[in-house]
Structures are given as structure tokens and as C-alpha cells.
C-alpha positions in Angstrom: -13.4 -18.8 65.2 -13.6 -15.9 63.0 -16.5 -15.1 60.8 -16.4 -16.2 57.3 -15.2 -19.4 55.6 -12.5 -21.7 57.3 -9.8 -22.6 54.7 -8.8 -25.8 54.5 -7.7 -28.7 51.9 -9.2 -32.1 51.6 -7.0 -34.7 50.2 -7.7 -38.4 49.4 -5.4 -40.9 48.0 -6.6 -43.0 44.9 -4.7 -46.2 44.6 -4.2 -47.4 41.1 -5.3 -44.2 39.7 -3.6 -43.1 36.4 -3.9 -39.8 34.5 -6.3 -39.6 31.7 -4.1 -39.6 28.5 -4.2 -40.1 24.8 -3.2 -43.7 25.5 -6.2 -44.6 27.7 -8.8 -42.5 26.4 -11.8 -44.0 25.2 -15.3 -42.6 24.1 -16.8 -44.2 27.7 -14.1 -42.4 29.7 -14.8 -38.9 27.9 -18.4 -39.4 28.5 -17.7 -40.3 32.5 -15.3 -37.3 32.1 -18.1 -35.1 30.8 -20.7 -36.4 33.2 -18.2 -35.8 36.2 -17.8 -32.1 35.2 -21.4 -31.9 35.1 -21.7 -32.9 38.6 -18.9 -30.3 39.5 -21.1 -27.6 37.9 -24.2 -28.8 39.7 -22.5 -27.4 43.0 -21.9 -24.0 40.9 -18.0 -24.5 40.5 -16.4 -23.7 37.6 -13.3 -26.2 37.3 -11.0 -23.6 35.2 -8.3 -25.9 34.6 -9.3 -28.2 31.9 -6.5 -30.6 31.1 -6.0 -34.5 31.0 -3.5 -34.2 33.7 -6.1 -32.9 36.1 -8.4 -36.0 35.2 -7.7 -39.3 37.1 -8.9 -42.7 35.9 -9.6 -45.3 38.5 -10.5 -49.1 38.1 -14.1 -49.5 36.8 -13.7 -46.4 34.7 -14.4 -44.1 37.5 -13.4 -40.8 36.9 -11.9 -38.0 39.4 -11.1 -34.4 38.5 -8.2 -33.0 40.5 -6.5 -29.7 40.9 -8.9 -27.2 42.0 -6.6 -24.2 42.5 -8.2 -22.3 39.7 -11.8 -23.3 40.4 -14.5 -20.3 41.1 -18.1 -19.7 41.5 -19.2 -18.1 38.3 -20.7 -14.6 39.2 -23.7 -12.7 37.2 -27.1 -13.5 36.5 -28.3 -16.9 35.5 -28.0 -16.7 31.9 -24.3 -15.8 32.4 -23.6 -18.6 34.7 -25.3 -21.1 32.3 -23.0 -19.9 29.4 -19.9 -20.3 31.6 -21.1 -23.7 32.4 -22.2 -24.9 28.9 -18.4 -23.1 27.7 -16.4 -25.4 30.1 -18.3 -28.6 29.0 -17.7 -27.7 25.1 -14.1 -26.7 26.0 -13.4 -30.1 27.5 -15.2 -32.1 24.9 -13.3 -30.4 22.1 -10.1 -31.3 24.0 -11.2 -34.9 24.6 -12.3 -35.3 21.2 -9.2 -34.2 19.6 -7.3 -36.7 21.9 -9.4 -39.5 20.5 -9.3 -38.5 16.8 -5.5 -37.9 17.2 -5.1 -41.0 19.0 -5.2 -42.7 15.4 -2.5 -40.6 14.2 0.7 -42.8 14.0 3.0 -40.2 14.5 1.2 -38.6 17.6 2.1 -34.9 16.5 -1.6 -33.7 17.1 -2.2 -35.4 20.5 -2.6 -32.7 23.6 -0.3 -33.0 26.5 -0.8 -31.7 29.7 
């Protein structure tokens, strides 16, 4: 084998998984999604594609983030990296919060898609 990382992809099938959406989003699932993203950050990875379509809900309120094609390792000093992680968490919370609030909107016009 040559030098450097070996390119590869790991795939797992999740039976009974459904995408997170305004229809099934709860405060509990939003919290679990943020905790899961925080775990991703603990591996020094920025997900980079923060949409509900990239969050699967499994039985038992288990959350799985998928679609890491825009993921990256942050660069720069420790302060810069922390800012990127905090920004991504803030962005996700904002999107999930809007969906929870808009869920109550009868016409559904403000609910996020994606």
C-alpha cells in the first residue's frame, strides 16, 4: 500500500429509520440530535451539511447523522476550531427550533425542508 490514508466508505443499514422532519421533531429529538453532533465534534469533525434530511431517527429516539460528504477537520488554532464547533451547534439549534415553532403553524409555510 502507498503512503497516506486509505480512501474508503463505511455504510450501515438502519431498519425502521425515518428522516427527521417537522412532522416527527420533538424537543427530546432535537436535544439528542445536538448531543450526537457534539459527539461528532469530539472527533474534531465539522459535519458541514446541517439539514434534517441528514438526520435519521431510529427506534428508541436514537439519532444518526448521515451524509458526511461536506465534513472536514477544522484548521487554525484552538480558538478558531472552538468557534467553528460552536457555530455549527448554534446553526443546528436554530434550524431545529424554527421547525419546532413552525410545526404549530397551521399552513406550514415557515417549516424548513431539506
